[in-house]
C-alpha angles and dihedrals in degrees: 000000000000119000121201120198122203121200121199117197126183120202124195115214119189116202114206119184120220111279092215145002120213130192129204125189130207115220097025092211105041118198133196111277095031132099117248120208116197120190119201118193127181126210120246114304139167115250103020115275126249114228122210129183127215134187116193090334097314122112118244129195119244131177125246110246098188147296118246135186112268137186121312095006094306129131132244113213125203128193132176128210119195120196134177103228120227134173089258089066091068107119095013118141115222117192132192115202126192119196141153125261110250116245126189119197125197 
């Protein structure tokens, strides 16, 4: 006789979006002909946040600067965007957006 055991496990996964997103500029007063470095950091989230950059509605590519332990077992995500500033950038709107990856469980 062959016995087969089946184990059913149920895992609860709580998704918590970042509670804030902060931006830091270096230099604080960018001028044409210089490089601007913008750091975007999310608050603690679970799972880690995904950071995207936008300039006037167009997506830009930043570079991940690390994932650190946050409050209550969450993760803090950091991303850096570097831009060469030109006079055409005057009036541009640059946005950092932090959001959760989408998971689908079956």
